[in-house]
Phi, psi and omega in degrees: 000143178299144181304323182297320180291318181297322182290322183290318181058021184238163175288164176058041182250350184275149170245153184293333182280347181282157178298316179295326177298314180291321178294325178296316176300316181299316181296317182289324177297310182296321181295309181291324179294325179301316180289319183288319179296321181300318180297321181287315186292328180301324177300322178292327184275354186303314178302319179294319178297315180298320179292318182295319183264002184050050188265150173276176183297325181301321179294318178296323176300318183289332176299323177279314187289325181305319178292313185291327181301305183289327177296310182293321184289331188249000187299313182291322177297319180296322176298320178293323177298318178296318177301320188277311191255359179118123184289320178295318182300311181293323177300312180295316177302317179298319180296315179295315178302314181299319181294316179298316179296324177297317178299317180294326174297318184295329183256009183302125182276343182224163178295322179298320178293322178298317179298316180297319180288330174295323176297321176296321176301320180298324176298314178298319179296322178297325180287325186267331187291318179295332186288335187297309178287322181299321178299315181295317181294326182277329191272330187268151174297151180306325182293330183255358186296316181298320180294319180295316182288327175298318177296318178301316181294313182294314179293325176297322177295320177296315179299321179294322179294322181284330186306306180299325177297311180296317180297316178298322178294318180297318179295321184289318186266343183228262184205156176299338180294336180293334181293339175269322181295331181294342178290337187294307178295325177297316180296319179299319179295316181298315181296316181298315181292317182297316182292331183271324192241336187273123178286150177281148175210153177206167178271105183288349179264359182294129180227166179080182184266158174289138183279065179293326179298316178299317178298319179294317182296316182291325179292313178299318179298315180295320179298310182298313181295317181294317179301315180297319181293326179284317185279339184304312182298327182269319183274340184102136185291343178265002178298137184305319181293320179295314179299315180297322181293313182294312181294316180296319178295316178297320179295320179295321178293322175296320176297324177299314180296319179295320180295316180296328180294325184253356182287141178288330179231072184289146173286338179232096178293107185293341178300337177302326186279000172292337176283119178300322181296316179294316180296316180296318180297319178289330174295319177296318176303314181299316182294309186291315182286335171296315178299317179297312183299317180293315182293319183283345170290320184274335187299313179300326178293317178300315182295320184276317185278330186254312185271353176078020178288149169282164175304322179296315180295319179291332179292328182260003184298327184262009180305321179302331178297316179298316181295319178297318180296315180296326183281322193249345185299316179299318179294322177297318178297318179295321179296317179297325178295330181275316189252355184092160189273350192300313184298312183291323179288341176272316184281321184303308178300328177296317177297319176301316180298319178297317178299317178295320179297326179295343178291351175295344179279350181282124181196194180286144169089349182269171178262161177299315183298326183274323189261316191260315188301315179301318179296318182295320181294312180296318178301314179295320177297322178296318179294317179298327178287325191269315198299310184297308180294331179298309182287324178300322180291321177300320179286321179301324185284348180261153174302151184304323183285354178245023183298318182297312181291327177297319176297316180295320178298316180298320176296316182292325175300317179297318180293316179297323178297313177298321179301309182292323179297317178297327179287322191263320191301314182304313180295320179298331180268001178085022178253115180220165172054228183269013183293343179295341179267000177254101191307315184295315182290320178295319182298318178298316178294322179298317180297320175297318183297315183290332175290322174300314180296321178298319178297319177299318180295321176299319177296322177297319177296320178295318178300319178297317180298328183274335190244335186268127176235151179283136172240126181251137177070020180290147177298130178080012181299142182253118174297125184296334180293347181262011180270150173273120187265155180232188176242252200284311202277322180218166181292170176297163181275188183300156184288150177285133173081004177244104182289156179267197190301324190242021181119178185299132170078028178285121175044053178287162174279184182245165181238119178228157174279000000 
């Protein structure tokens, strides 16, 4: 650590020009990118995983869902742990946890073991993802904070763009197991840099207990509900295990809401949802990101099993989306700040839906330029139009002192939406069991699935047109140009330069591609 930082021993002491400042940005970029890239690359590896284990579609769903379940269920609790016990400490624990779980994923002898280790990976990701942005907001001086977070966002976008390419190459030239092993040297580097250069910070105003009960209830509820939704189509909806899972999961989620209502320190302040604007924005987030999560789960399988793409080719198929987002998200945010979010939140989901609908043209024998690229361009334009104003509106609708938790809630809503979509969409489109290995049947189901997702996005745009109104001069309004933008998987993180209830970086959400 730089002597100046060591001497100050205080938050907000780093400058971007200092060695420790640059190393701190590097550590947070690599840590958050490690978790986000892993989630993306696993989708590319699903066909190879399925072939090695002779797995049905339900198993492939669980390889994705196992990770998202624990991540979504524990994300808010992990943010509170960082506030209370030290953001660097929890971040480092998360990185080490993630690395150990990655090693166990790489050596998993069975599909069931891989799913279990993916759930462990999700715990590590939940511990490290809130800390990356929180560390930057707490550690840097106010004058350099925007620059540090801007560098974090841009470099994270580059890492996300490179990730699918590297992952596809590893699967093609070696084995799907390499996509987990590559996390080990990255994690070692992140831990070494963090321990040497990243200053510790915590919320000195945090009081009360961590809402572990709330985290446990929401995780159990999501597990039960998801298991029932996945097993229902094959085992039958009246099967005792399916019924018990669905009913038990729903009961646990109801218990979570009841607990949060009476808890003195809730992980989810239900009072936020008294705002119609906040509730509507999160409903739109749920619809649009559910559609995205479901479609992007099936797309790599369609490209590899039906269109004959290699893992590498399917890994880079969506690269234009990242480039469009990096180029246009800032401009979209600036436009929303001037004219209000309603137009973009109404038109953007429609464009996303049109892009998803164009994926019905993806099949055997066509070229990337003819079948995939038009859909990807329209899809990317829709995301660039939607993402910045969507998250800015969610933050705008919350009181200024709850900006951090509002951002985290919006992120968790997006993750939960993708989780449920991956569980429900294949069965809704008629894809079950081993049909993912039958190109003709899978392709027919995929085309149905993307049309379902396109319809959901259209509904999201209509909901925005009916519910979102511009508010000017509102207390606590967040300039959209100050948001950190993301691409595919979740909304942007907390705004730059706007502290949350308990100081800079309280429980921010995460940014993943």
